N, C-alpha and C positions, 0 to 999 in steps of 0.2 A: 856958339858955332864951333869953338875949339873943343868943347866937351864931346860933341858928336863925332868928330874925327878921332879923338882919343878912344872913345868907347868902340867905334868901328874897328880901329886898329887892334884893340884888346880882344874883341870878338874874333877877328881873323886869326890872331896868333893862337887862340884856343881851338879854332875849328880846323885849321890846316893839318895838325897832327892826326885828327880824327879821320880826315879825308885820305891821308896816306895809308891808313890801316886797311881800307877797302881794296879788294882785288878788282881791278877795272874789268877783267874778263868775266866776272861772276855777278855783276850788278844787274838786277832784273826789276821790273816794275812791282812785282810781288802781288800779294792779295789786295792791298789797298788800290793799286792801279787797276786791277780787274774789277773791283767793286765800283770804282768811279766810272769806268768804261761801261759797265753793265747798267748803271743808273742813267747815264747819258743816253744809252741806246734805248732804254725803256721810255725815257722822256721824249725822244724823237718819235718813237713809235706812237705814243699817246697823242702827240701834237699832230702827226699826220692823220691819225684816225679822226681826231676832232675836226681837222681842216676838211677832210672828205665829207664828213657829216654836214658841216656848215655850207660847203660848196653845193651839196645836193639840194639844199633849201633855196638856193638862189634861182630866181626866174630871169633868164636872160632875154626873153621875148619882151619887146617894148610895146606897150598897149597903144592902140590907135588914138585914144583920147589925149595921150601925152604929145602926140605929133600935131595936134590942132587941126586935123583934117587935111593937111598938106602932105604931098608925097615926100618921102625921105630922100636925102641926097643920094645920087647915083641911081635912083630908080625912075628918073624922069623919062628915059628912053625906052622903058618897057611897056 
């Protein structure tokens, strides 16, 4: 357990000077951020298209044989 805290401390002492060199006003997501966003957008588009295709195959009407010949709830007064 002591080794983990020592290695974390050593890593932080090496990374802090690197972070100081960055200009906080000029940090942007860059090309990698755009690529990740574009891949996520394409994945969502593909999932929505697939969902619409699968929902089109669903038959929402309940067949009469499944009801057993009795009227459905709420339709007794009709």
